[in-house]
N, CA, C and O atoms as a CHARMM CRD file, in Angstrom:
* protein
*
  388
    1    1 ALA  N    165.37000  98.14000 112.14400 PROA 1      0.00000
    2    1 ALA  CA   165.55400  98.41800 113.57500 PROA 1      0.00000
    3    1 ALA  C    164.21600  98.46500 114.29100 PROA 1      0.00000
    4    1 ALA  O    164.07700  97.98300 115.41500 PROA 1      0.00000
    5    2 ALA  N    163.23200  99.05500 113.61800 PROA 2      0.00000
    6    2 ALA  CA   161.90100  99.14600 114.23100 PROA 2      0.00000
    7    2 ALA  C    161.31700  97.74700 114.45400 PROA 2      0.00000
    8    2 ALA  O    160.68300  97.48000 115.47500 PROA 2      0.00000
    9    3 ALA  N    161.54300  96.86200 113.47900 PROA 3      0.00000
   10    3 ALA  CA   161.00300  95.50800 113.59600 PROA 3      0.00000
   11    3 ALA  C    161.66200  94.75900 114.75800 PROA 3      0.00000
   12    3 ALA  O    160.99300  94.02300 115.48300 PROA 3      0.00000
   13    4 SER  N    162.96800  94.94600 114.93300 PROA 4      0.00000
   14    4 SER  CA   163.64200  94.23500 116.02300 PROA 4      0.00000
   15    4 SER  C    163.20100  94.80600 117.37500 PROA 4      0.00000
   16    4 SER  O    163.11000  94.07600 118.36200 PROA 4      0.00000
   17    5 ARG  N    162.92800  96.12100 117.41300 PROA 5      0.00000
   18    5 ARG  CA   162.43400  96.71500 118.66600 PROA 5      0.00000
   19    5 ARG  C    161.04000  96.16600 118.96700 PROA 5      0.00000
   20    5 ARG  O    160.73800  95.82200 120.10900 PROA 5      0.00000
   21    6 GLN  N    160.18800  96.08500 117.93400 PROA 6      0.00000
   22    6 GLN  CA   158.83600  95.54700 118.13500 PROA 6      0.00000
   23    6 GLN  C    158.91400  94.11400 118.65000 PROA 6      0.00000
   24    6 GLN  O    158.16300  93.71300 119.53900 PROA 6      0.00000
   25    7 SER  N    159.83100  93.35800 118.07700 PROA 7      0.00000
   26    7 SER  CA   160.00000  91.96400 118.47500 PROA 7      0.00000
   27    7 SER  C    160.49200  91.87400 119.92700 PROA 7      0.00000
   28    7 SER  O    160.03400  91.02000 120.68700 PROA 7      0.00000
   29    8 ALA  N    161.42400  92.75800 120.30700 PROA 8      0.00000
   30    8 ALA  CA   161.92900  92.77500 121.68700 PROA 8      0.00000
   31    8 ALA  C    160.80200  93.13900 122.65200 PROA 8      0.00000
   32    8 ALA  O    160.67200  92.53800 123.71800 PROA 8      0.00000
   33    9 ILE  N    159.99200  94.12200 122.27400 PROA 9      0.00000
   34    9 ILE  CA   158.88100  94.54900 123.13200 PROA 9      0.00000
   35    9 ILE  C    157.84300  93.42900 123.24700 PROA 9      0.00000
   36    9 ILE  O    157.29800  93.18700 124.32400 PROA 9      0.00000
   37   10 ALA  N    157.57800  92.75200 122.13200 PROA 10     0.00000
   38   10 ALA  CA   156.61000  91.64300 122.15600 PROA 10     0.00000
   39   10 ALA  C    157.10200  90.52300 123.07000 PROA 10     0.00000
   40   10 ALA  O    156.31400  89.95500 123.82700 PROA 10     0.00000
   41   11 GLY  N    158.38800  90.20300 123.01000 PROA 11     0.00000
   42   11 GLY  CA   158.94900  89.16400 123.87500 PROA 11     0.00000
   43   11 GLY  C    158.86400  89.56700 125.34500 PROA 11     0.00000
   44   11 GLY  O    158.58400  88.74500 126.21700 PROA 11     0.00000
   45   12 TRP  N    159.11300  90.84700 125.59500 PROA 12     0.00000
   46   12 TRP  CA   159.05400  91.37000 126.96800 PROA 12     0.00000
   47   12 TRP  C    157.61600  91.33500 127.48800 PROA 12     0.00000
   48   12 TRP  O    157.38500  90.91600 128.62200 PROA 12     0.00000
   49   13 THR  N    156.63800  91.77000 126.67100 PROA 13     0.00000
   50   13 THR  CA   155.24600  91.75400 127.14900 PROA 13     0.00000
   51   13 THR  C    154.76300  90.31400 127.33900 PROA 13     0.00000
   52   13 THR  O    153.90500  90.05800 128.18300 PROA 13     0.00000
   53   14 ASP  N    155.30900  89.37200 126.55900 PROA 14     0.00000
   54   14 ASP  CA   154.96800  87.95500 126.78000 PROA 14     0.00000
   55   14 ASP  C    155.43600  87.51700 128.16500 PROA 14     0.00000
   56   14 ASP  O    154.73000  86.78400 128.85800 PROA 14     0.00000
   57   15 LYS  N    156.63500  87.96700 128.57200 PROA 15     0.00000
   58   15 LYS  CA   157.15500  87.62500 129.91100 PROA 15     0.00000
   59   15 LYS  C    156.25800  88.23200 130.98700 PROA 15     0.00000
   60   15 LYS  O    155.96300  87.59300 131.99800 PROA 15     0.00000
   61   16 ILE  N    155.83200  89.47000 130.75700 PROA 16     0.00000
   62   16 ILE  CA   154.94800  90.13700 131.72400 PROA 16     0.00000
   63   16 ILE  C    153.63300  89.35300 131.84600 PROA 16     0.00000
   64   16 ILE  O    153.17100  89.06400 132.94900 PROA 16     0.00000
   65   17 ARG  N    153.04000  89.01500 130.68800 PROA 17     0.00000
   66   17 ARG  CA   151.77300  88.27400 130.70100 PROA 17     0.00000
   67   17 ARG  C    151.93100  86.93000 131.39400 PROA 17     0.00000
   68   17 ARG  O    151.05200  86.50500 132.14300 PROA 17     0.00000
   69   18 ALA  N    153.05200  86.26100 131.14400 PROA 18     0.00000
   70   18 ALA  CA   153.28800  84.94300 131.75800 PROA 18     0.00000
   71   18 ALA  C    153.36300  85.07600 133.28100 PROA 18     0.00000
   72   18 ALA  O    152.80900  84.24900 134.00600 PROA 18     0.00000
   73   19 LYS  N    154.04800  86.11400 133.76400 PROA 19     0.00000
   74   19 LYS  CA   154.15700  86.31400 135.21600 PROA 19     0.00000
   75   19 LYS  C    152.77100  86.57100 135.80700 PROA 19     0.00000
   76   19 LYS  O    152.40900  86.00200 136.83700 PROA 19     0.00000
   77   20 ILE  N    152.00400  87.42900 135.14500 PROA 20     0.00000
   78   20 ILE  CA   150.65800  87.75200 135.64800 PROA 20     0.00000
   79   20 ILE  C    149.76100  86.51100 135.59700 PROA 20     0.00000
   80   20 ILE  O    149.02300  86.22800 136.54100 PROA 20     0.00000
   81   21 ARG  N    149.83600  85.77300 134.47700 PROA 21     0.00000
   82   21 ARG  CA   149.00100  84.56900 134.32700 PROA 21     0.00000
   83   21 ARG  C    149.23700  83.59300 135.46400 PROA 21     0.00000
   84   21 ARG  O    148.30800  82.93400 135.93000 PROA 21     0.00000
   85   22 GLY  N    150.49800  83.50200 135.91300 PROA 22     0.00000
   86   22 GLY  CA   150.82400  82.59900 137.01600 PROA 22     0.00000
   87   22 GLY  C    150.17400  83.00800 138.33000 PROA 22     0.00000
   88   22 GLY  O    150.09000  82.20300 139.25700 PROA 22     0.00000
   89   23 ASN  N    149.71000  84.25800 138.41700 PROA 23     0.00000
   90   23 ASN  CA   149.08100  84.76300 139.64000 PROA 23     0.00000
   91   23 ASN  C    147.55100  84.85300 139.54400 PROA 23     0.00000
   92   23 ASN  O    146.89100  85.25800 140.50100 PROA 23     0.00000
   93   24 ILE  N    146.99600  84.47800 138.39600 PROA 24     0.00000
   94   24 ILE  CA   145.53100  84.54400 138.25300 PROA 24     0.00000
   95   24 ILE  C    144.89900  83.31900 138.91000 PROA 24     0.00000
   96   24 ILE  O    145.25700  82.17900 138.61100 PROA 24     0.00000
   97   25 VAL  N    143.95800  83.57800 139.80500 PROA 25     0.00000
   98   25 VAL  CA   143.18400  82.49400 140.41100 PROA 25     0.00000
   99   25 VAL  C    141.82200  82.52000 139.71700 PROA 25     0.00000
  100   25 VAL  O    141.01300  83.41800 139.94700 PROA 25     0.00000
  101   26 LEU  N    141.58300  81.52300 138.86700 PROA 26     0.00000
  102   26 LEU  CA   140.34800  81.52000 138.06800 PROA 26     0.00000
  103   26 LEU  C    139.12200  81.26800 138.94400 PROA 26     0.00000
  104   26 LEU  O    139.13900  80.39700 139.81300 PROA 26     0.00000
  105   27 PRO  N    138.05700  82.03900 138.70700 PROA 27     0.00000
  106   27 PRO  CA   136.82200  81.77900 139.44600 PROA 27     0.00000
  107   27 PRO  C    136.25000  80.41800 139.04200 PROA 27     0.00000
  108   27 PRO  O    136.33500  80.04200 137.87300 PROA 27     0.00000
  109   28 PRO  N    135.67000  79.67400 139.98900 PROA 28     0.00000
  110   28 PRO  CA   135.19000  78.31600 139.68300 PROA 28     0.00000
  111   28 PRO  C    134.03400  78.29600 138.68100 PROA 28     0.00000
  112   28 PRO  O    133.83100  77.29000 138.00100 PROA 28     0.00000
  113   29 ASP  N    133.26800  79.39600 138.57800 PROA 29     0.00000
  114   29 ASP  CA   132.10000  79.39600 137.68900 PROA 29     0.00000
  115   29 ASP  C    132.40400  79.97100 136.31000 PROA 29     0.00000
  116   29 ASP  O    131.47800  80.28200 135.56000 PROA 29     0.00000
  117   30 LEU  N    133.68100  80.11900 135.96000 PROA 30     0.00000
  118   30 LEU  CA   134.05400  80.70000 134.66900 PROA 30     0.00000
  119   30 LEU  C    133.79500  79.71100 133.54700 PROA 30     0.00000
  120   30 LEU  O    134.23700  78.56400 133.59900 PROA 30     0.00000
  121   31 LYS  N    133.07100  80.16800 132.53000 PROA 31     0.00000
  122   31 LYS  CA   132.77200  79.30800 131.38200 PROA 31     0.00000
  123   31 LYS  C    133.30500  79.97200 130.12100 PROA 31     0.00000
  124   31 LYS  O    133.34500  81.19700 130.01100 PROA 31     0.00000
  125   32 GLY  N    133.71500  79.13200 129.16700 PROA 32     0.00000
  126   32 GLY  CA   134.20200  79.66900 127.90000 PROA 32     0.00000
  127   32 GLY  C    135.59900  80.25300 128.04000 PROA 32     0.00000
  128   32 GLY  O    136.35700  79.90200 128.94400 PROA 32     0.00000
  129   33 ASN  N    135.92200  81.17200 127.10200 PROA 33     0.00000
  130   33 ASN  CA   137.26100  81.75900 127.07100 PROA 33     0.00000
  131   33 ASN  C    137.14700  83.26700 126.85500 PROA 33     0.00000
  132   33 ASN  O    137.61100  83.79200 125.84300 PROA 33     0.00000
  133   34 PRO  N    136.51700  83.97100 127.82900 PROA 34     0.00000
  134   34 PRO  CA   136.29800  85.40400 127.62900 PROA 34     0.00000
  135   34 PRO  C    137.61200  86.17400 127.69600 PROA 34     0.00000
  136   34 PRO  O    138.56200  85.75300 128.35600 PROA 34     0.00000
  137   35 GLU  N    137.65000  87.31600 126.99800 PROA 35     0.00000
  138   35 GLU  CA   138.86500  88.13400 126.98300 PROA 35     0.00000
  139   35 GLU  C    138.66600  89.40000 127.80500 PROA 35     0.00000
  140   35 GLU  O    137.67300  90.11100 127.65000 PROA 35     0.00000
  141   36 ALA  N    139.62400  89.66500 128.67700 PROA 36     0.00000
  142   36 ALA  CA   139.65200  90.92000 129.44000 PROA 36     0.00000
  143   36 ALA  C    140.86900  91.70000 128.96600 PROA 36     0.00000
  144   36 ALA  O    141.95000  91.13600 128.79700 PROA 36     0.00000
  145   37 ILE  N    140.68600  93.00300 128.75100 PROA 37     0.00000
  146   37 ILE  CA   141.79700  93.85700 128.31200 PROA 37     0.00000
  147   37 ILE  C    142.05000  94.90700 129.38300 PROA 37     0.00000
  148   37 ILE  O    141.13600  95.60700 129.81800 PROA 37     0.00000
  149   38 PHE  N    143.30700  95.00200 129.79600 PROA 38     0.00000
  150   38 PHE  CA   143.69600  95.97000 130.82600 PROA 38     0.00000
  151   38 PHE  C    144.72700  96.95100 130.28700 PROA 38     0.00000
  152   38 PHE  O    145.61200  96.59100 129.51200 PROA 38     0.00000
  153   39 ASP  N    144.58800  98.20200 130.71900 PROA 39     0.00000
  154   39 ASP  CA   145.62600  99.20200 130.48500 PROA 39     0.00000
  155   39 ASP  C    146.45500  99.24300 131.76100 PROA 39     0.00000
  156   39 ASP  O    145.93800  99.53200 132.84100 PROA 39     0.00000
  157   40 VAL  N    147.73500  98.95500 131.63000 PROA 40     0.00000
  158   40 VAL  CA   148.62600  98.91700 132.78900 PROA 40     0.00000
  159   40 VAL  C    149.66300 100.03200 132.64800 PROA 40     0.00000
  160   40 VAL  O    150.32800 100.15300 131.61900 PROA 40     0.00000
  161   41 VAL  N    149.78500 100.83500 133.69200 PROA 41     0.00000
  162   41 VAL  CA   150.79200 101.89600 133.72500 PROA 41     0.00000
  163   41 VAL  C    151.85500 101.47000 134.72600 PROA 41     0.00000
  164   41 VAL  O    151.54500 101.10800 135.86100 PROA 41     0.00000
  165   42 GLN  N    153.11500 101.51600 134.29400 PROA 42     0.00000
  166   42 GLN  CA   154.20400 101.05100 135.15200 PROA 42     0.00000
  167   42 GLN  C    155.37200 102.02800 135.12600 PROA 42     0.00000
  168   42 GLN  O    155.52100 102.83500 134.20900 PROA 42     0.00000
  169   43 LEU  N    156.18700 101.92400 136.15800 PROA 43     0.00000
  170   43 LEU  CA   157.42800 102.68900 136.23500 PROA 43     0.00000
  171   43 LEU  C    158.55100 101.88300 135.58000 PROA 43     0.00000
  172   43 LEU  O    158.40700 100.67600 135.38900 PROA 43     0.00000
  173   44 PRO  N    159.66400 102.52800 135.23500 PROA 44     0.00000
  174   44 PRO  CA   160.80400 101.77700 134.67200 PROA 44     0.00000
  175   44 PRO  C    161.30600 100.66500 135.59400 PROA 44     0.00000
  176   44 PRO  O    161.97600  99.74000 135.13500 PROA 44     0.00000
  177   45 THR  N    160.98800 100.74400 136.88700 PROA 45     0.00000
  178   45 THR  CA   161.38900  99.68900 137.82200 PROA 45     0.00000
  179   45 THR  C    160.49100  98.45600 137.69300 PROA 45     0.00000
  180   45 THR  O    160.77900  97.41200 138.27700 PROA 45     0.00000
  181   46 GLY  N    159.39900  98.57800 136.92300 PROA 46     0.00000
  182   46 GLY  CA   158.45300  97.47300 136.78800 PROA 46     0.00000
  183   46 GLY  C    157.30600  97.57800 137.77800 PROA 46     0.00000
  184   46 GLY  O    156.38400  96.76300 137.76200 PROA 46     0.00000
  185   47 GLU  N    157.36800  98.59400 138.64600 PROA 47     0.00000
  186   47 GLU  CA   156.30500  98.76800 139.63500 PROA 47     0.00000
  187   47 GLU  C    155.01100  99.19800 138.94000 PROA 47     0.00000
  188   47 GLU  O    155.01000 100.13000 138.13600 PROA 47     0.00000
  189   48 VAL  N    153.92000  98.51600 139.25700 PROA 48     0.00000
  190   48 VAL  CA   152.62600  98.82900 138.64800 PROA 48     0.00000
  191   48 VAL  C    152.00600 100.03400 139.35900 PROA 48     0.00000
  192   48 VAL  O    151.78900 100.01000 140.57100 PROA 48     0.00000
  193   49 LEU  N    151.72500 101.07900 138.59100 PROA 49     0.00000
  194   49 LEU  CA   151.06700 102.26900 139.14300 PROA 49     0.00000
  195   49 LEU  C    149.55300 102.14300 139.02500 PROA 49     0.00000
  196   49 LEU  O    148.80400 102.55400 139.91100 PROA 49     0.00000
  197   50 GLU  N    149.12800 101.56700 137.91500 PROA 50     0.00000
  198   50 GLU  CA   147.69600 101.50800 137.65800 PROA 50     0.00000
  199   50 GLU  C    147.38200 100.28900 136.79800 PROA 50     0.00000
  200   50 GLU  O    148.13800  99.93300 135.89400 PROA 50     0.00000
  201   51 ALA  N    146.26300  99.66700 137.09500 PROA 51     0.00000
  202   51 ALA  CA   145.75400  98.58000 136.25700 PROA 51     0.00000
  203   51 ALA  C    144.27600  98.88400 136.05600 PROA 51     0.00000
  204   51 ALA  O    143.47700  98.76500 136.98500 PROA 51     0.00000
  205   52 LYS  N    143.92100  99.27300 134.84800 PROA 52     0.00000
  206   52 LYS  CA   142.56200  99.70300 134.59400 PROA 52     0.00000
  207   52 LYS  C    141.92200  98.80300 133.54600 PROA 52     0.00000
  208   52 LYS  O    142.49300  98.55500 132.48400 PROA 52     0.00000
  209   53 LEU  N    140.73500  98.32300 133.86200 PROA 53     0.00000
  210   53 LEU  CA   140.01700  97.46600 132.92700 PROA 53     0.00000
  211   53 LEU  C    139.55800  98.29600 131.73500 PROA 53     0.00000
  212   53 LEU  O    138.78500  99.24100 131.89400 PROA 53     0.00000
  213   54 ARG  N    140.03400  97.94400 130.54000 PROA 54     0.00000
  214   54 ARG  CA   139.59900  98.64700 129.33300 PROA 54     0.00000
  215   54 ARG  C    138.37100  97.96300 128.74000 PROA 54     0.00000
  216   54 ARG  O    137.40200  98.61600 128.35300 PROA 54     0.00000
  217   55 LYS  N    138.43300  96.61500 128.67800 PROA 55     0.00000
  218   55 LYS  CA   137.29900  95.87300 128.12600 PROA 55     0.00000
  219   55 LYS  C    137.03200  94.67800 129.03700 PROA 55     0.00000
  220   55 LYS  O    137.90200  93.83400 129.25100 PROA 55     0.00000
  221   56 SER  N    135.83400  94.62800 129.55700 PROA 56     0.00000
  222   56 SER  CA   135.47400  93.54000 130.46300 PROA 56     0.00000
  223   56 SER  C    135.31400  92.23200 129.70200 PROA 56     0.00000
  224   56 SER  O    134.93500  92.21400 128.53100 PROA 56     0.00000
  225   57 SER  N    135.61100  91.15100 130.39000 PROA 57     0.00000
  226   57 SER  CA   135.40500  89.81800 129.81400 PROA 57     0.00000
  227   57 SER  C    133.92300  89.44900 129.86500 PROA 57     0.00000
  228   57 SER  O    133.49300  88.47200 129.25200 PROA 57     0.00000
  229   58 GLY  N    133.15300  90.24400 130.60600 PROA 58     0.00000
  230   58 GLY  CA   131.74100  89.90800 130.80500 PROA 58     0.00000
  231   58 GLY  C    131.54600  89.06600 132.06300 PROA 58     0.00000
  232   58 GLY  O    130.41900  88.76700 132.45800 PROA 58     0.00000
  233   59 HSD  N    132.66800  88.68800 132.68900 PROA 59     0.00000
  234   59 HSD  CA   132.60800  87.90800 133.93100 PROA 59     0.00000
  235   59 HSD  C    133.34700  88.70200 134.99400 PROA 59     0.00000
  236   59 HSD  O    134.57600  88.77200 134.98100 PROA 59     0.00000
  237   60 ARG  N    132.60200  89.29600 135.90900 PROA 60     0.00000
  238   60 ARG  CA   133.20300  90.19100 136.89600 PROA 60     0.00000
  239   60 ARG  C    134.28900  89.51500 137.72700 PROA 60     0.00000
  240   60 ARG  O    135.33200  90.10800 138.00400 PROA 60     0.00000
  241   61 GLY  N    134.03500  88.27100 138.12100 PROA 61     0.00000
  242   61 GLY  CA   135.01100  87.54000 138.92800 PROA 61     0.00000
  243   61 GLY  C    136.33600  87.36000 138.20400 PROA 61     0.00000
  244   61 GLY  O    137.40100  87.46500 138.81200 PROA 61     0.00000
  245   62 TYR  N    136.27000  87.08500 136.88800 PROA 62     0.00000
  246   62 TYR  CA   137.49900  86.91400 136.10000 PROA 62     0.00000
  247   62 TYR  C    138.23100  88.25200 135.97100 PROA 62     0.00000
  248   62 TYR  O    139.44900  88.31800 136.13700 PROA 62     0.00000
  249   63 ASP  N    137.47600  89.32400 135.67300 PROA 63     0.00000
  250   63 ASP  CA   138.09400  90.65600 135.55400 PROA 63     0.00000
  251   63 ASP  C    138.82800  91.01000 136.84500 PROA 63     0.00000
  252   63 ASP  O    139.96100  91.49100 136.81400 PROA 63     0.00000
  253   64 GLU  N    138.17100  90.76900 137.97900 PROA 64     0.00000
  254   64 GLU  CA   138.77600  91.09900 139.27500 PROA 64     0.00000
  255   64 GLU  C    139.98700  90.21500 139.55800 PROA 64     0.00000
  256   64 GLU  O    140.97900  90.67800 140.12100 PROA 64     0.00000
  257   65 ALA  N    139.90700  88.94000 139.16800 PROA 65     0.00000
  258   65 ALA  CA   141.03000  88.02100 139.38200 PROA 65     0.00000
  259   65 ALA  C    142.26100  88.48300 138.58200 PROA 65     0.00000
  260   65 ALA  O    143.38800  88.42900 139.07300 PROA 65     0.00000
  261   66 VAL  N    142.02300  88.93700 137.34300 PROA 66     0.00000
  262   66 VAL  CA   143.13600  89.41600 136.51400 PROA 66     0.00000
  263   66 VAL  C    143.72400  90.69400 137.12100 PROA 66     0.00000
  264   66 VAL  O    144.94300  90.84900 137.18900 PROA 66     0.00000
  265   67 GLU  N    142.85800  91.60100 137.55800 PROA 67     0.00000
  266   67 GLU  CA   143.35900  92.84800 138.15000 PROA 67     0.00000
  267   67 GLU  C    144.20100  92.56000 139.40400 PROA 67     0.00000
  268   67 GLU  O    145.26200  93.15400 139.59600 PROA 67     0.00000
  269   68 ARG  N    143.71600  91.64300 140.25200 PROA 68     0.00000
  270   68 ARG  CA   144.48600  91.26800 141.45100 PROA 68     0.00000
  271   68 ARG  C    145.83400  90.67900 141.05200 PROA 68     0.00000
  272   68 ARG  O    146.85600  90.98100 141.66700 PROA 68     0.00000
  273   69 ALA  N    145.83200  89.83900 140.02200 PROA 69     0.00000
  274   69 ALA  CA   147.07100  89.19200 139.57100 PROA 69     0.00000
  275   69 ALA  C    148.06300  90.22600 139.03900 PROA 69     0.00000
  276   69 ALA  O    149.26800  90.10400 139.26300 PROA 69     0.00000
  277   70 ILE  N    147.56000  91.24500 138.33300 PROA 70     0.00000
  278   70 ILE  CA   148.44800  92.29800 137.81100 PROA 70     0.00000
  279   70 ILE  C    149.12800  93.01100 138.98100 PROA 70     0.00000
  280   70 ILE  O    150.34000  93.22300 138.97200 PROA 70     0.00000
  281   71 ARG  N    148.32800  93.38000 139.99000 PROA 71     0.00000
  282   71 ARG  CA   148.89200  94.09700 141.14700 PROA 71     0.00000
  283   71 ARG  C    149.87000  93.20900 141.92600 PROA 71     0.00000
  284   71 ARG  O    150.90400  93.67500 142.40300 PROA 71     0.00000
  285   72 LYS  N    149.52300  91.92700 142.04600 PROA 72     0.00000
  286   72 LYS  CA   150.37000  90.98400 142.78600 PROA 72     0.00000
  287   72 LYS  C    151.69500  90.74300 142.05100 PROA 72     0.00000
  288   72 LYS  O    152.70300  90.40800 142.67200 PROA 72     0.00000
  289   73 SER  N    151.68300  90.91600 140.72100 PROA 73     0.00000
  290   73 SER  CA   152.86700  90.64500 139.89900 PROA 73     0.00000
  291   73 SER  C    153.86600  91.80000 139.89900 PROA 73     0.00000
  292   73 SER  O    154.93800  91.69500 139.30400 PROA 73     0.00000
  293   74 SER  N    153.51800  92.89700 140.56300 PROA 74     0.00000
  294   74 SER  CA   154.41400  94.04600 140.63100 PROA 74     0.00000
  295   74 SER  C    155.56300  93.73800 141.59100 PROA 74     0.00000
  296   74 SER  O    155.29800  93.25900 142.69400 PROA 74     0.00000
  297   75 PRO  N    156.82700  93.98700 141.23100 PROA 75     0.00000
  298   75 PRO  CA   157.25900  94.61600 139.98700 PROA 75     0.00000
  299   75 PRO  C    157.22700  93.63500 138.80800 PROA 75     0.00000
  300   75 PRO  O    157.53100  92.45100 138.95300 PROA 75     0.00000
  301   76 LEU  N    156.86100  94.15000 137.67200 PROA 76     0.00000
  302   76 LEU  CA   156.80300  93.35400 136.44200 PROA 76     0.00000
  303   76 LEU  C    158.22300  93.15900 135.90000 PROA 76     0.00000
  304   76 LEU  O    159.13000  93.92800 136.22100 PROA 76     0.00000
  305   77 PRO  N    158.40400  92.12300 135.07500 PROA 77     0.00000
  306   77 PRO  CA   159.73500  91.93100 134.45900 PROA 77     0.00000
  307   77 PRO  C    160.12200  93.17500 133.64800 PROA 77     0.00000
  308   77 PRO  O    159.26900  93.83800 133.05800 PROA 77     0.00000
  309   78 LYS  N    161.40600  93.47200 133.63200 PROA 78     0.00000
  310   78 LYS  CA   161.89700  94.62300 132.87000 PROA 78     0.00000
  311   78 LYS  C    162.36600  94.15300 131.49700 PROA 78     0.00000
  312   78 LYS  O    162.75000  92.99500 131.33400 PROA 78     0.00000
  313   79 PRO  N    162.33400  95.05300 130.50300 PROA 79     0.00000
  314   79 PRO  CA   162.85000  94.66100 129.17400 PROA 79     0.00000
  315   79 PRO  C    164.36900  94.47100 129.24000 PROA 79     0.00000
  316   79 PRO  O    165.03400  95.00500 130.12800 PROA 79     0.00000
  317   80 GLU  N    164.90100  93.70900 128.29400 PROA 80     0.00000
  318   80 GLU  CA   166.35500  93.46600 128.29300 PROA 80     0.00000
  319   80 GLU  C    167.11600  94.77300 128.06900 PROA 80     0.00000
  320   80 GLU  O    168.17300  94.99600 128.66000 PROA 80     0.00000
  321   81 ARG  N    166.56600  95.63000 127.21100 PROA 81     0.00000
  322   81 ARG  CA   167.19900  96.93400 126.96300 PROA 81     0.00000
  323   81 ARG  C    166.28600  98.02500 127.49000 PROA 81     0.00000
  324   81 ARG  O    165.09100  98.04800 127.19700 PROA 81     0.00000
  325   82 ALA  N    166.86400  98.93500 128.27600 PROA 82     0.00000
  326   82 ALA  CA   166.07100 100.00100 128.90600 PROA 82     0.00000
  327   82 ALA  C    165.29900 100.82900 127.87400 PROA 82     0.00000
  328   82 ALA  O    164.20100 101.30700 128.15800 PROA 82     0.00000
  329   83 GLU  N    165.87200 100.99700 126.68000 PROA 83     0.00000
  330   83 GLU  CA   165.19500 101.82900 125.67400 PROA 83     0.00000
  331   83 GLU  C    163.93000 101.16900 125.11800 PROA 83     0.00000
  332   83 GLU  O    163.13900 101.82300 124.43800 PROA 83     0.00000
  333   84 ASP  N    163.73600  99.88600 125.40000 PROA 84     0.00000
  334   84 ASP  CA   162.51500  99.20100 124.95100 PROA 84     0.00000
  335   84 ASP  C    161.38100  99.34500 125.95900 PROA 84     0.00000
  336   84 ASP  O    160.28100  98.84300 125.72900 PROA 84     0.00000
  337   85 PHE  N    161.63700 100.02500 127.06900 PROA 85     0.00000
  338   85 PHE  CA   160.61100 100.19400 128.10200 PROA 85     0.00000
  339   85 PHE  C    159.41100 100.95800 127.54900 PROA 85     0.00000
  340   85 PHE  O    159.56100 101.95900 126.84900 PROA 85     0.00000
  341   86 VAL  N    158.21500 100.46200 127.88000 PROA 86     0.00000
  342   86 VAL  CA   156.96400 101.13300 127.51600 PROA 86     0.00000
  343   86 VAL  C    156.18700 101.34100 128.81100 PROA 86     0.00000
  344   86 VAL  O    155.91200 100.38800 129.54000 PROA 86     0.00000
  345   87 ARG  N    155.83500 102.59600 129.08900 PROA 87     0.00000
  346   87 ARG  CA   155.15100 102.93000 130.33600 PROA 87     0.00000
  347   87 ARG  C    153.71100 102.42200 130.36000 PROA 87     0.00000
  348   87 ARG  O    153.24200 101.89400 131.36800 PROA 87     0.00000
  349   88 ASN  N    153.01500 102.59100 129.22400 PROA 88     0.00000
  350   88 ASN  CA   151.59800 102.21100 129.14700 PROA 88     0.00000
  351   88 ASN  C    151.45100 100.95800 128.29400 PROA 88     0.00000
  352   88 ASN  O    151.74400 100.97100 127.09900 PROA 88     0.00000
  353   89 LEU  N    151.00100  99.89200 128.91100 PROA 89     0.00000
  354   89 LEU  CA   150.83100  98.62200 128.20500 PROA 89     0.00000
  355   89 LEU  C    149.34700  98.29300 128.08500 PROA 89     0.00000
  356   89 LEU  O    148.56000  98.57400 128.99000 PROA 89     0.00000
  357   90 GLU  N    148.98100  97.70000 126.96400 PROA 90     0.00000
  358   90 GLU  CA   147.63900  97.12900 126.82400 PROA 90     0.00000
  359   90 GLU  C    147.83900  95.62000 126.86500 PROA 90     0.00000
  360   90 GLU  O    148.47900  95.04300 125.98600 PROA 90     0.00000
  361   91 LEU  N    147.28600  94.98800 127.89700 PROA 91     0.00000
  362   91 LEU  CA   147.47100  93.55000 128.06200 PROA 91     0.00000
  363   91 LEU  C    146.13400  92.83200 127.94800 PROA 91     0.00000
  364   91 LEU  O    145.14100  93.23100 128.55800 PROA 91     0.00000
  365   92 LYS  N    146.12900  91.75500 127.14700 PROA 92     0.00000
  366   92 LYS  CA   144.89700  90.96900 126.94400 PROA 92     0.00000
  367   92 LYS  C    145.06500  89.62200 127.62500 PROA 92     0.00000
  368   92 LYS  O    146.11800  88.98800 127.55600 PROA 92     0.00000
  369   93 PHE  N    144.00500  89.21200 128.27700 PROA 93     0.00000
  370   93 PHE  CA   144.03700  87.92700 128.98100 PROA 93     0.00000
  371   93 PHE  C    142.80400  87.10700 128.64700 PROA 93     0.00000
  372   93 PHE  O    141.68200  87.61400 128.64200 PROA 93     0.00000
  373   94 ARG  N    143.03400  85.81900 128.36600 PROA 94     0.00000
  374   94 ARG  CA   141.95600  84.84300 128.21100 PROA 94     0.00000
  375   94 ARG  C    142.34900  83.65700 129.07800 PROA 94     0.00000
  376   94 ARG  O    143.51700  83.26900 129.10000 PROA 94     0.00000
  377   95 PRO  N    141.39200  83.07700 129.79200 PROA 95     0.00000
  378   95 PRO  CA   141.75000  81.99100 130.71900 PROA 95     0.00000
  379   95 PRO  C    142.40500  80.78800 130.05800 PROA 95     0.00000
  380   95 PRO  O    143.19300  80.09200 130.69900 PROA 95     0.00000
  381   96 GLN  N    142.09600  80.52200 128.77300 PROA 96     0.00000
  382   96 GLN  CA   142.63300  79.31300 128.15700 PROA 96     0.00000
  383   96 GLN  C    143.86800  79.57200 127.30300 PROA 96     0.00000
  384   96 GLN  O    144.35000  78.65500 126.63700 PROA 96     0.00000
  385   97 ASP  N    144.39100  80.79100 127.30400 PROA 97     0.00000
  386   97 ASP  CA   145.60200  81.07800 126.50700 PROA 97     0.00000
  387   97 ASP  C    146.84600  80.65700 127.26000 PROA 97     0.00000
  388   97 ASP  O    147.95700  80.81800 126.75500 PROA 97     0.00000
């Protein structure tokens, strides 16, 4: 049961990442494939309460673009089952993923 819940949560966070990725406007001077990690706090409605940079990509413009995209993507997709909801998400973004 735990494995199927993990799988459901992973599928749900993939949907969230895909929605956010669609809203990222990449800075023109971005080189390589740096990773930015954000801690996102959300309500069960999918509304984003907080998006906090945990680990910078090293490119300020990219970090800011991802943060804007997270806020713009609110409300985030909801999980198929309410019990799979996770309030605090750690989301990783790389421009070429």
